[in-house]
C-alpha positions as CSV (number, residue, x, y, z in Angstrom):
1,M,50.5,-22.0,-68.3
2,C,52.8,-22.8,-71.1
3,Q,52.7,-26.4,-72.3
4,S,55.0,-26.4,-75.2
5,K,58.2,-28.5,-75.2
6,S,60.5,-25.3,-75.1
7,C,58.7,-24.1,-72.1
8,Q,59.0,-27.5,-70.5
9,D,62.8,-27.5,-71.1
10,T,63.3,-24.1,-69.8
11,P,63.8,-23.6,-66.1
12,I,60.8,-21.9,-64.5
13,L,63.0,-21.0,-61.6
14,S,66.7,-19.9,-61.7
15,I,68.8,-18.9,-58.8
16,D,72.4,-17.8,-59.1
17,N,74.6,-17.0,-56.1
18,L,71.9,-16.2,-53.5
19,T,73.3,-15.0,-50.2
20,I,71.3,-14.0,-47.1
21,D,72.9,-12.0,-44.3
22,I,71.4,-11.3,-40.9
23,P,72.8,-8.5,-38.7
24,T,73.3,-9.5,-35.1
25,S,74.9,-7.9,-32.0
26,A,77.9,-10.4,-32.4
27,G,78.4,-9.5,-36.1
28,T,76.8,-10.4,-39.4
29,L,75.3,-14.0,-39.7
30,H,75.9,-15.5,-43.1
31,A,72.9,-17.7,-43.1
32,V,72.9,-18.6,-46.7
33,R,76.0,-18.5,-48.9
34,G,76.2,-18.7,-52.7
35,I,73.1,-20.9,-53.5
36,S,72.6,-21.6,-57.2
37,L,70.0,-24.0,-58.7
38,D,67.5,-24.4,-61.6
39,L,64.0,-26.1,-61.6
40,K,61.9,-27.0,-64.5
41,R,58.1,-27.4,-64.8
42,G,56.9,-30.7,-63.4
43,E,60.2,-31.3,-61.5
44,T,60.5,-32.0,-57.8
45,L,63.6,-30.6,-56.0
46,C,64.2,-31.7,-52.5
47,I,66.4,-29.5,-50.4
48,V,67.8,-31.6,-47.4
49,G,69.9,-30.8,-44.4
50,E,70.1,-30.3,-40.7
51,S,68.0,-27.8,-38.9
52,G,69.7,-24.4,-39.2
53,S,71.2,-25.1,-42.6
54,G,69.3,-22.2,-44.4
55,K,66.6,-24.3,-46.2
56,S,63.6,-22.4,-44.9
57,L,65.4,-19.0,-45.3
58,T,66.1,-19.9,-48.9
59,S,62.5,-20.5,-49.6
60,L,61.2,-17.4,-47.8
61,A,63.7,-15.3,-50.0
62,L,62.0,-16.8,-53.1
63,M,58.6,-15.7,-51.8
64,G,59.8,-12.3,-50.7
65,L,58.9,-13.0,-47.1
66,L,62.1,-12.3,-45.3
67,G,62.1,-9.8,-42.4
68,K,63.1,-6.2,-43.1
69,R,66.5,-6.6,-41.3
70,I,67.5,-9.6,-43.3
71,V,69.5,-8.8,-46.4
72,P,69.2,-11.1,-49.4
73,R,71.4,-10.6,-52.5
74,A,71.6,-12.7,-55.7
75,D,73.3,-12.3,-59.2
76,R,70.0,-13.7,-60.5
77,M,66.7,-15.0,-58.9
78,E,64.3,-15.4,-61.8
79,F,60.9,-16.9,-61.9
80,D,59.5,-17.5,-65.4
81,G,61.3,-14.4,-66.7
82,I,60.6,-12.1,-63.7
83,E,63.7,-11.0,-61.7
84,L,62.6,-11.4,-58.1
85,T,65.6,-9.4,-56.6
86,T,64.3,-6.2,-58.3
87,A,60.6,-7.0,-58.3
88,S,58.4,-4.4,-56.7
89,A,56.3,-5.1,-53.6
90,R,53.1,-5.0,-55.9
91,T,54.6,-7.5,-58.3
92,M,55.5,-9.9,-55.5
93,R,51.9,-9.6,-54.1
94,K,50.6,-10.6,-57.6
95,L,53.0,-13.6,-57.7
96,R,52.5,-14.9,-54.2
97,G,49.5,-17.2,-53.9
98,A,48.7,-16.9,-57.6
99,R,51.7,-18.3,-59.5
100,M,54.0,-19.1,-56.5
101,A,52.6,-20.8,-53.4
102,M,54.0,-22.0,-50.1
103,I,52.9,-24.6,-47.7
104,F,54.4,-23.6,-44.4
105,Q,56.0,-25.9,-41.8
106,E,53.4,-25.6,-39.0
107,P,49.7,-25.3,-40.1
108,M,48.4,-24.3,-36.6
109,T,50.5,-21.1,-36.6
110,S,50.1,-20.4,-40.3
111,L,46.3,-20.6,-40.4
112,N,44.7,-17.5,-38.8
113,P,42.7,-18.8,-35.6
114,A,40.3,-15.8,-35.9
115,Y,38.9,-16.8,-39.4
116,T,37.1,-19.8,-40.6
117,I,38.7,-22.2,-42.9
118,G,36.3,-21.2,-45.8
119,D,37.3,-17.4,-45.4
120,Q,41.0,-18.3,-45.5
121,L,40.7,-20.5,-48.6
122,M,38.5,-18.2,-50.6
123,E,40.6,-15.1,-49.9
124,A,43.3,-16.1,-52.3
125,L,40.9,-16.7,-55.2
126,T,38.9,-13.6,-54.7
127,L,42.2,-11.5,-54.5
128,H,44.1,-13.0,-57.4
129,G,41.5,-14.5,-59.6
130,G,38.8,-11.9,-59.3
131,S,36.3,-14.6,-58.6
132,S,33.0,-14.1,-56.9
133,R,32.5,-15.6,-53.4
134,K,30.2,-18.2,-54.9
135,K,32.8,-19.4,-57.4
136,A,35.5,-19.2,-54.7
137,R,33.4,-21.2,-52.3
138,A,32.8,-23.9,-54.9
139,R,36.5,-24.0,-55.7
140,A,37.3,-24.3,-52.0
141,I,35.0,-27.3,-51.6
142,E,36.4,-28.9,-54.7
143,L,40.0,-28.7,-53.4
144,L,39.1,-29.8,-49.9
145,E,37.7,-33.0,-51.5
146,K,40.6,-33.4,-53.8
147,V,42.9,-33.4,-50.8
148,G,40.8,-36.0,-49.1
149,I,38.8,-34.1,-46.6
150,T,35.4,-35.5,-46.1
151,A,32.3,-33.4,-45.6
152,A,34.1,-30.6,-47.3
153,E,31.2,-28.1,-47.3
154,S,30.7,-28.3,-43.6
155,R,34.4,-27.8,-42.9
156,L,34.2,-24.3,-44.4
157,S,32.5,-22.9,-41.4
158,Q,35.1,-24.5,-38.9
159,Y,38.0,-22.8,-37.3
160,P,41.6,-24.2,-37.4
161,H,41.4,-25.3,-33.7
162,Q,38.5,-27.7,-34.7
163,L,40.7,-29.6,-37.0
164,S,43.4,-32.2,-36.4
165,G,47.0,-31.6,-37.4
166,G,46.6,-33.8,-40.5
167,L,43.4,-32.0,-41.6
168,R,45.0,-28.6,-41.0
169,Q,48.0,-29.6,-43.3
170,R,45.6,-30.7,-45.9
171,V,43.8,-27.4,-45.7
172,M,47.2,-25.7,-46.2
173,I,47.7,-27.7,-49.4
174,A,44.3,-26.8,-50.6
175,M,45.0,-23.1,-49.9
176,A,48.2,-23.2,-51.8
177,L,46.5,-24.8,-54.9
178,M,43.5,-22.4,-55.0
179,C,45.0,-20.4,-57.9
180,E,46.7,-23.4,-59.6
181,P,50.3,-22.1,-59.0
182,E,53.2,-23.0,-61.3
183,L,55.6,-23.3,-58.4
184,I,54.8,-24.7,-55.0
185,I,57.2,-24.7,-52.0
186,A,56.5,-27.2,-49.2
187,D,58.5,-26.5,-46.1
188,E,58.6,-29.7,-44.2
189,P,54.9,-30.4,-44.8
190,T,54.9,-33.7,-42.8
191,T,56.6,-32.4,-39.7
192,A,54.8,-33.6,-36.4
193,L,52.4,-35.9,-38.3
194,D,52.3,-39.6,-37.8
195,V,53.8,-42.0,-40.3
196,T,50.5,-42.9,-41.9
197,I,49.5,-39.2,-42.5
198,Q,53.0,-38.4,-43.8
199,A,52.7,-41.0,-46.4
200,Q,49.1,-39.8,-47.4
201,I,50.3,-36.2,-47.6
202,L,53.4,-37.0,-49.7
203,R,51.3,-39.2,-52.1
204,L,48.8,-36.4,-52.3
205,L,51.4,-33.8,-53.2
206,A,52.9,-36.0,-55.9
207,D,49.6,-36.8,-57.4
208,L,48.5,-33.0,-57.5
209,Q,52.0,-32.0,-58.9
210,R,51.5,-34.5,-61.9
211,E,48.0,-33.4,-62.4
212,M,48.9,-29.7,-62.6
213,N,52.4,-30.0,-64.0
214,M,53.8,-27.8,-61.1
215,A,57.4,-27.4,-60.2
216,M,57.8,-28.3,-56.6
217,I,60.5,-27.5,-54.0
218,L,60.2,-29.9,-51.0
219,I,62.2,-29.0,-47.8
220,T,62.9,-31.8,-45.6
221,H,65.4,-33.5,-43.4
222,D,64.1,-37.0,-44.1
223,L,66.1,-38.7,-46.7
224,G,63.4,-41.5,-46.9
225,V,61.0,-38.8,-48.2
226,V,63.6,-37.6,-50.7
227,A,64.1,-41.2,-52.1
228,R,60.4,-41.4,-52.8
229,V,59.4,-38.1,-54.3
230,A,62.5,-36.2,-55.6
231,D,63.7,-35.8,-59.1
232,K,66.7,-33.8,-57.9
233,V,68.3,-33.2,-54.6
234,A,70.2,-30.3,-53.1
235,V,72.1,-31.0,-49.9
236,M,72.6,-28.0,-47.7
237,Y,75.1,-27.6,-44.8
238,A,75.8,-24.4,-42.9
239,G,74.0,-22.2,-45.4
240,E,75.8,-23.6,-48.5
241,L,74.9,-26.3,-51.1
242,V,77.5,-29.0,-50.7
243,E,76.1,-31.4,-53.2
244,T,73.4,-31.4,-56.0
245,G,72.2,-33.8,-58.5
246,P,69.6,-36.3,-59.7
247,V,68.2,-38.3,-56.8
248,K,69.3,-41.7,-58.2
249,E,72.9,-40.6,-58.7
250,I,73.0,-38.9,-55.2
251,F,71.8,-42.1,-53.5
252,A,73.9,-44.5,-55.6
253,A,77.2,-42.5,-55.5
254,P,77.1,-39.7,-52.8
255,S,80.3,-37.7,-53.3
256,H,80.4,-35.2,-50.4
257,P,81.4,-36.6,-46.9
258,Y,78.3,-34.8,-45.4
259,T,75.9,-36.5,-47.8
260,R,77.6,-39.8,-47.0
261,G,77.1,-39.2,-43.3
262,L,73.4,-38.4,-43.7
263,L,72.9,-41.6,-45.8
264,R,74.7,-43.7,-43.0
265,C,72.2,-42.4,-40.5
266,I,69.2,-44.1,-42.0
267,P,68.4,-47.9,-42.1
268,L,68.3,-49.5,-45.5
269,P,65.5,-52.1,-46.1
270,G,67.1,-55.6,-46.5
271,K,70.6,-54.4,-45.8
272,T,70.6,-52.8,-42.2
273,K,70.5,-55.7,-39.7
274,R,68.1,-55.5,-36.8
275,G,69.7,-54.1,-33.8
276,S,72.8,-52.7,-35.5
277,V,74.0,-49.3,-34.8
278,L,73.1,-46.5,-37.2
279,G,75.7,-44.0,-38.3
280,T,76.0,-40.6,-36.7
281,I,77.7,-37.4,-37.6
282,P,79.7,-36.1,-34.6
283,G,79.9,-32.4,-33.5
284,I,77.7,-29.5,-34.2
285,V,77.2,-27.0,-37.1
286,P,79.7,-24.2,-36.7
287,S,78.9,-20.5,-36.1
288,L,78.3,-18.5,-39.4
289,V,78.8,-15.2,-37.7
290,G,81.7,-13.2,-39.0
291,D,84.2,-14.4,-41.6
292,V,83.5,-18.0,-42.9
293,E,86.4,-19.6,-44.6
294,G,87.1,-23.0,-46.1
295,C,84.9,-26.0,-45.7
296,T,82.5,-25.5,-42.8
297,F,82.1,-29.3,-42.5
298,R,85.9,-29.9,-41.8
299,T,85.5,-29.9,-37.9
300,R,83.1,-32.9,-38.2
301,C,84.6,-34.7,-41.2
302,E,86.7,-37.9,-40.7
303,H,88.5,-37.1,-44.0
304,A,89.4,-33.5,-43.2
305,A,92.9,-32.2,-44.1
306,P,94.7,-28.8,-43.8
307,A,93.7,-27.9,-47.3
308,C,90.1,-27.8,-46.1
309,R,90.9,-24.4,-44.5
310,G,91.4,-22.9,-47.9
311,P,89.2,-22.4,-51.0
312,I,87.0,-25.4,-51.8
313,P,86.7,-26.4,-55.4
314,L,83.4,-27.2,-57.0
315,H,83.5,-30.5,-59.0
316,S,80.9,-31.4,-61.6
317,S,80.0,-34.4,-63.6
318,P,80.8,-34.4,-67.5
319,E,77.1,-33.8,-68.0
320,G,77.0,-31.0,-65.4
321,T,74.1,-32.6,-63.6
322,H,75.9,-33.8,-60.5
323,S,78.2,-31.4,-58.5
324,F,79.7,-31.1,-55.0
325,R,82.2,-29.1,-53.1
326,C,85.2,-30.8,-51.6
327,I,89.1,-30.8,-51.8
328,Y,88.9,-34.5,-52.9
329,K,87.8,-35.5,-56.4
330,P,86.3,-39.0,-56.6
331,G,88.4,-41.4,-58.6
332,S,91.7,-39.8,-57.9
333,L,94.3,-41.8,-55.9
334,Q,94.5,-38.9,-53.4
335,A,90.8,-39.1,-52.8
336,E,90.7,-42.9,-52.4
337,A,93.6,-42.9,-49.9
338,A,92.1,-40.1,-47.8
339,L,88.6,-41.5,-47.8
340,S,89.9,-45.0,-46.7
341,T,92.3,-43.8,-44.0
342,G,91.2,-40.3,-43.0
343,T,93.3,-37.5,-41.7
344,S,92.6,-34.8,-39.1
345,V,92.8,-31.0,-39.2
């Protein structure tokens, strides 16, 4: 793993104009449209958005795990100098588990019920690292202890159904870390876990990331999680990135109406009064089958105008770190008037 300053400043992951199309009986579903982002070593990028916005598909495309009928395209999708769009199946097998790892959303269905925890943990290291089973076993015990599982050695002989949801999720984290990857993708790793276990898992991921200097993509719909762990945020809606930027800037000055709507839906400690009504976003995500034009959020946006049916410009901060797609530009009189009064399509 490169530790020089030039390596630290160079993105380990670069995506330019990623699209994912899924053929259906009703037409082509444009599940992901024009995703572009960069991620450096040691950084945490949180991708946030409603269910069905394309978050998990984006991560599966990076790992080369999309179904055969699903068609991904990108101008560039590069991991540490390796172009993933043209990489062979053999190259992707060498990368997966060794240099790129993924913690899947549901550990019960991701772990094989027919094999012991030990066999599933040791497999990655024996395949990618060329280690003996003895060394792989020692590494598995070490990581189980690191992720907070007691009596780690005895757990190796257990099957997934013998563990609780929190323990299975910790096993998934240990499995992803077996080969010390440079990029880890966590797809809603705290889903279905109670609040206490959620906090432990997030703290664990953050500590391990700092220790190993990994880049991490955390997929979630929980903005509270984003505020605690992210360096950068990418807000997805209907398959498109509508706003990206440093977490402090996004939370302090959200620019896209969808981002503002999401933030209105969560209580703020010390500001939200007990018993007060939280914000909501009316309507549903539109269909992405067939031609998709204009802003897909316009049918749910209180600031929508006829211009939202046309091309939507991408605005960026002078530093280029914060960008969003909207017909309104913050600071303009037109934007301020529209955002204060609102119009309808």
